[in-house]
FIMARVO-859525 format. One line per field, with one value per residue (C-alpha): x, y, z; residue in one letter. Coordinates in steps of 0.2 Angstrom, whole numbers, plus 5000, padded with zeros to 4 digits. Each point is the difference from the previous one (the first is absolute). Layout:
! residues N
c1: (X|...);
c2: (Y|...);
c3: (Z|...);
rest: (A|...);
! end
This chain:
! residues 465
c1: (4845|5013|5013|5008|5018|5012|5006|4982|4995|5000|5012|4998|5017|5017|4988|5007|4990|5016|5003|5004|5018|5002|4994|5009|5017|5016|5001|5014|4990|4985|5012|5007|4984|4993|5016|5008|4986|5000|5019|5000|4985|5007|5017|4993|4992|5017|5009|4988|5004|5018|4997|4990|5015|5012|4990|4998|5019|5003|4992|5012|5004|4987|4986|5006|5001|4983|4992|5010|4993|4983|5000|5004|4984|4990|5005|4990|4985|4999|4998|4981|5002|5009|4987|4986|5012|5007|4982|4994|5014|4995|4982|5000|5013|4992|4982|5008|5009|4983|4992|4988|5001|4985|5008|5017|4992|4990|5017|5008|4986|5001|5019|4998|4987|5010|5016|4991|4994|5017|5009|4989|5004|5018|5002|4991|5012|5015|4995|4998|5016|5012|5010|5001|5006|5013|5008|4999|5009|5014|4996|5004|4997|4998|4999|4984|4992|5005|4994|4983|4998|5003|4990|4984|4997|5002|4989|4986|5002|5002|4984|5007|5016|4991|4988|5013|5007|4983|4999|5017|4996|4983|5006|5014|4988|4988|5014|5003|5018|5004|4986|5006|5018|4994|4991|5015|5012|4988|4998|5019|5004|4987|5008|5017|4995|4990|5013|5012|4985|4992|5017|5009|4985|5004|4988|4983|5002|5005|5016|4994|5016|4998|4981|5000|5008|4986|4987|5007|4999|4982|4994|5008|4992|4983|5003|5004|4984|4988|5008|4999|4981|4997|5009|4991|4982|5002|5003|5018|5005|4997|4987|4988|4993|4982|4992|4987|5003|4991|5013|4999|5015|5000|5007|5003|5010|5011|5003|5005|5013|5006|5001|5010|5012|5002|5016|5007|4996|5009|5014|5001|4997|5014|5012|4995|5002|5017|5005|4993|5011|5015|5000|5004|5014|5007|4996|5013|5014|4994|4989|5013|4998|4981|5001|5012|4988|4985|5006|5010|4984|4991|5013|4999|4981|5002|5006|4987|4987|5004|4997|4985|4993|5004|4991|4985|4998|5004|4987|4985|5007|5001|4982|4994|5009|4993|4982|5002|5007|5016|5011|5015|5001|4999|5016|5010|4995|5006|5017|5003|4996|5012|5014|4996|5000|5017|5008|4993|5005|5018|5003|4993|5010|5016|4995|4996|5016|5011|4992|4997|5011|4992|4982|5004|5008|4984|4991|5014|5015|5006|5015|4994|4983|5007|5011|4986|4988|5013|5002|4982|4997|5015|4995|4981|5003|5004|4983|4990|5000|4993|4987|4995|4997|4991|4988|4996|4996|4989|4990|4997|4993|4989|4994|4994|4992|5011|5007|5005|5017|5006|4994|5010|5016|4999|4998|5013|5013|4997|4998|5011|5014|5001|4996|5009|5016|5000|4998|5014|5012|4997|4995|5009|5016|5002|5000|4996|4986|5008|4995|4981|5003|5008|4986|4987|5010|4998|4982|4997|5008|4991|4983|5003|5006|4985|4987|5007|4999|4983|4995|5006|4988|4986|4985|4996|4994|4985|4995|4981|4994);
c2: (5071|5008|4988|5002|5007|4986|5000|4997|4986|4983|4990|4981|4990|5005|5013|5011|5013|5011|5012|4992|4998|5016|5011|4991|5002|5007|5002|4988|4987|5002|4998|4984|4993|5001|4997|4986|4987|5005|4998|4983|4994|5007|4993|4983|5001|5004|4987|4987|5006|4998|4982|4997|5006|4989|4984|5005|5003|4982|4995|5011|5017|5000|4998|5016|5009|4995|5007|5016|5002|4997|5012|5014|4996|4997|5018|5007|4990|5005|5019|4997|4993|5016|5012|4992|4998|5017|5008|4988|5006|5018|4997|4987|5008|5017|4994|4990|5016|5010|4987|4994|4981|4996|5008|4993|4982|5004|5006|4983|4990|5011|4997|4981|5001|5012|4989|4984|5009|5007|4983|4991|5013|5001|4981|4997|5012|4992|4982|5006|5010|4990|4990|5015|5012|4987|5000|5019|5002|4989|4983|4985|4982|4990|5016|5005|4984|5000|5018|4996|4985|5011|5014|4991|4995|5017|5008|4989|5004|5018|5005|4991|5010|5017|4997|4994|5017|5007|4991|5007|5017|5001|4994|5013|5014|4996|4999|4981|4998|4986|4989|5004|4995|4983|4996|5004|4990|4985|5001|5001|4985|4990|5003|4997|4983|4995|5005|4985|4988|5006|5004|4984|4988|4996|4987|4998|5016|4998|5008|5016|5010|5019|4997|4994|5016|5010|4989|5002|5019|4999|4989|5011|5016|4990|4996|5018|5006|4988|5004|5019|4998|4991|5013|5014|4992|4992|5016|4997|5016|5018|5002|4985|4997|4994|4992|5013|5018|5017|5006|4988|4998|5012|5000|5018|4998|4987|5011|5014|4988|4997|5019|5002|4986|5001|5010|4987|4986|5010|5002|4981|4996|5012|4992|4983|5004|5008|4983|4991|5011|4998|4981|4997|5013|4989|4984|5005|4996|4982|4989|5000|5019|4998|4987|5011|5015|4990|4993|5016|5011|4988|5004|5019|4998|4995|5018|5007|4989|5007|5018|4995|4991|5016|5010|4989|5003|5019|5004|4995|5010|5015|4997|4998|5016|5010|4993|5005|5017|4999|5011|5003|4981|4996|5011|4992|4983|5004|5007|4986|4986|5006|5001|4983|4993|5007|4994|4982|4999|5006|4987|4986|5006|4998|4983|4994|5008|4991|4983|4999|4985|4990|5005|4995|4983|4996|4999|4995|4989|5005|5012|5011|5002|5003|5014|5008|4999|5008|5014|5003|5000|5012|5013|4999|5002|5018|5005|4993|5016|5010|4986|5001|5019|4999|4986|5009|5016|4990|4992|5017|5006|4984|5002|5017|4994|5011|4987|5012|5005|4982|4996|5014|4997|4981|5004|5014|4989|4984|5007|5015|4995|4981|4992|5012|4999|4981|5000|5013|4992|4982|5001|5015|5001|4981|4999|4984|4996|5010|5016|4995|4997|5018|5008|4993|5009|5016|4997|4997|5016|5010|4993|5003|5018|5005|4991|5010|5016|4997|4995|5016|5010|4993|5000|4982|5006|5009|4985|4997|4982);
c3: (5062|5010|5008|5017|5001|4999|5018|5007|4987|5007|4989|4998|5004|5006|5006|5011|5009|4997|4986|4983|4995|4990|5015|5014|5008|4992|4981|4998|5011|4988|4985|5007|5006|4982|4991|5009|4997|4982|4998|5008|4990|4983|5004|5004|4982|4993|5009|4994|4982|5004|5007|4984|4989|5012|4996|4981|4999|5004|4984|4989|4995|4986|5012|5010|4983|4995|5016|4998|4983|5005|5015|4988|4991|5017|5005|4985|5004|5018|4995|5001|5018|5005|4992|5011|5015|5001|4998|5014|5012|4998|5002|5014|5011|4998|5004|5015|5006|4999|5010|4987|5002|4990|4984|5004|5000|4984|4992|5005|4992|4984|4999|5000|4986|4990|5002|4994|4984|4997|5003|4988|4986|5004|5002|4983|4991|5009|4994|4982|4999|5012|4987|4988|5013|5007|4983|4999|5016|4993|5007|4988|4998|5017|5010|4991|5003|5019|5001|4993|5011|5015|4994|4995|5018|5007|4986|5005|5018|4997|5010|5015|4999|4997|5015|5012|4999|5002|5017|5005|4995|5007|5017|5001|4995|5014|5013|5001|4993|5012|4993|4982|5006|5007|4983|4990|5011|5000|4981|4998|5012|4991|4983|5006|5007|4985|4987|5001|5001|4983|4991|5004|5003|5018|5008|4992|4990|4981|4994|4991|4998|4997|4998|5018|5006|4992|5007|5017|4999|4993|5014|5013|4994|4999|5019|5004|4991|5009|5017|4996|4996|5016|5010|4992|5001|5017|5010|5004|4992|5005|4986|4997|4983|4998|4984|5001|5007|5000|4987|4985|4988|4986|4982|5002|5015|4991|4986|5012|5007|4982|4997|5016|4996|4981|5002|5011|4987|4987|5012|5002|4982|4995|5013|4994|4982|5003|5009|4985|4989|5011|5001|4982|5001|5015|4991|4986|5012|5002|5011|5014|5002|4999|5014|5011|4997|5004|5017|5004|4997|5012|5014|4996|5001|5019|5003|4989|5008|5017|4994|4990|5015|5010|4986|5000|5019|4997|4986|5010|5015|4988|4995|5018|5005|4985|5004|5018|4995|5011|4989|5013|5004|4981|4996|5014|4995|4982|5006|5013|4987|4987|5013|5007|4982|4995|5016|4997|4982|5003|5013|4989|4985|5010|5005|4982|4993|5014|4998|4982|4996|5014|4994|4982|5005|5009|4982|4988|4999|4982|5002|4985|5007|5018|4994|4990|5015|5011|4988|4999|5019|5004|4987|5003|5019|4997|4994|5015|5010|4985|4995|5018|5000|4983|5006|5016|4991|4988|5014|5008|4983|4999|5018|4995|4984|4990|4988|4985|5007|5002|4983|4991|5010|4995|4982|5000|5009|4990|4982|5001|5012|5001|4984|4988|5011|5000|4981|4997|5012|4995|4982|4993|5011|5003|5020|5008|5012|5014|4991|5002|5019|5002|4989|5013|5014|4990|4997|5018|5005|4987|5006|5018|4997|4989|5012|5015|4991|4995|5017|5007|4990|5011|4988|5005|5017|4992|4989|5002|5000);
rest: (M|K|T|E|P|I|D|T|V|K|L|T|E|D|R|Q|T|T|A|P|I|Y|A|D|G|S|I|M|S|A|I|L|R|M|S|L|P|S|I|V|G|F|L|A|I|N|L|Y|E|L|A|D|M|Y|W|V|A|K|M|G|T|Q|F|V|S|A|I|A|F|F|E|G|F|L|W|V|L|T|A|S|N|D|I|A|G|L|G|S|I|A|V|I|S|R|R|F|G|E|G|D|L|E|R|A|A|T|A|I|K|E|T|F|I|L|K|W|I|L|A|L|I|S|G|G|V|G|L|A|L|L|P|W|L|M|R|L|M|G|A|E|G|E|I|I|D|L|G|V|A|Y|G|V|V|L|M|I|A|L|G|L|F|F|N|S|Y|T|V|F|T|S|L|R|C|I|G|A|P|K|I|A|M|R|L|M|I|G|G|A|I|F|N|I|V|L|D|P|F|L|I|F|G|I|G|P|F|P|K|M|G|I|T|G|A|A|L|A|T|A|I|S|F|G|L|I|Y|L|S|G|L|Y|V|L|Y|S|G|L|A|P|V|C|L|R|W|K|S|S|I|P|V|S|V|K|S|M|L|S|M|M|K|I|G|W|P|G|G|V|N|V|F|S|F|A|L|A|R|A|V|V|T|P|L|I|A|I|F|G|P|Q|V|V|A|A|Y|G|V|G|W|R|V|I|M|I|G|I|S|I|I|I|G|M|G|L|G|L|S|P|L|I|G|N|L|L|G|A|Q|M|Q|H|R|L|K|Q|T|V|R|Q|S|L|M|L|C|F|A|M|M|T|A|L|A|L|I|I|F|S|F|A|P|L|I|A|H|F|F|F|K|D|P|E|V|L|Q|L|S|V|Q|F|L|R|I|S|A|W|V|L|P|F|Y|G|L|W|I|I|A|E|Q|I|F|H|G|A|G|D|N|I|P|P|M|L|I|S|V|I|T|S|W|V|V|E|I|P|S|I|V|L|L|T|Q|A|L|G|F|N|Q|A|A|V|W|W|V|R|V|V|Y|G|F|A|G|A|A|I|A|L|L|W|L|R|R|G|K|W|V|T|K|A|I);
! end
């Protein structure tokens, strides 16, 4: 059954009688209208993680190190989430851009089902391998026990984590980034408030330590997931889901999403595995360096989160424009997004470099850890503009459903540039941890350069979904 063009379809909420975001107003306005809510929402998620680390750091350096080790492992498990997620972005945004709201709604439901299946498999593997992998990454003694206590809760709740991101992604793909932003902010605030109660046992709550931090995260993702289902099924979003529809969910369609997204999963897996390899190389320099790295990386992630947030708004916009066949507007959107990203990240890099001592002092009092944190922040700040360009280029590929270039770039930069250089400088030549931080700068520059050159080839524009 042929669907009406998107500008004449009656949408459900927010529901403008005007044209959708991707077709309306100036190009920069469309980028900002899609990206700003995603930036704010994703930044809120990262700020809650910083707040989480702030409370955990008050229990001791070993608690921070335990989470840093576990997160290297968690990245590996989330590869399956990205396989389904990246496939869903390409499909949902393209169907919405074409005006096929029924198929967009079915694709959203298929993504929820697929994510639950993948979460059960990944969570089961995680529970079985967690202690062994913590040791493999270089954790020892109490840090292993703390990492397992933190990780078990999150493995059990992995389905809530995966499908919270399905909620965010789906809403952005159907032109409702502000609703996704509100859910992200609400979940982050709830987590920040709940953290100290469960960690330290304030009021009627038991003192749960690092397990309490994980439980607060799990509860917050559960709240986001349920709220997202309510929004999508109650007609508060531009596409309304129904329990029964004229286009039923299909295993074939879910497998098609996996086919589109598998290179993205390999990309994430490669990146995560590289992090898991790099973490023991950092751990050689002692728990103080690991703690400085763990907190410093969270701070750098604020900048990366801004660009990821921008990219998460941009990739559905790319898919919408491809679906609507607005080629000229598409090229201008790509160009202006890259320029905006580079300017933003350069400004943030200068701020982090200038205020590194103040930032480090917020988390640590130990003079040695303070000095190590400042060193990490000031060196890592240099790579932010290049990370930004790389991430935006990746998100453009993702929006088009062309996920092989980002995969190949990730594999090449991690396993040909980054890891061999770190091993050579620290193991063979005896340089300290600063060499690792400078290698990451070179790694970011290489990734950005290759991604931009590949983007200029333009083959992603013709990718069929």
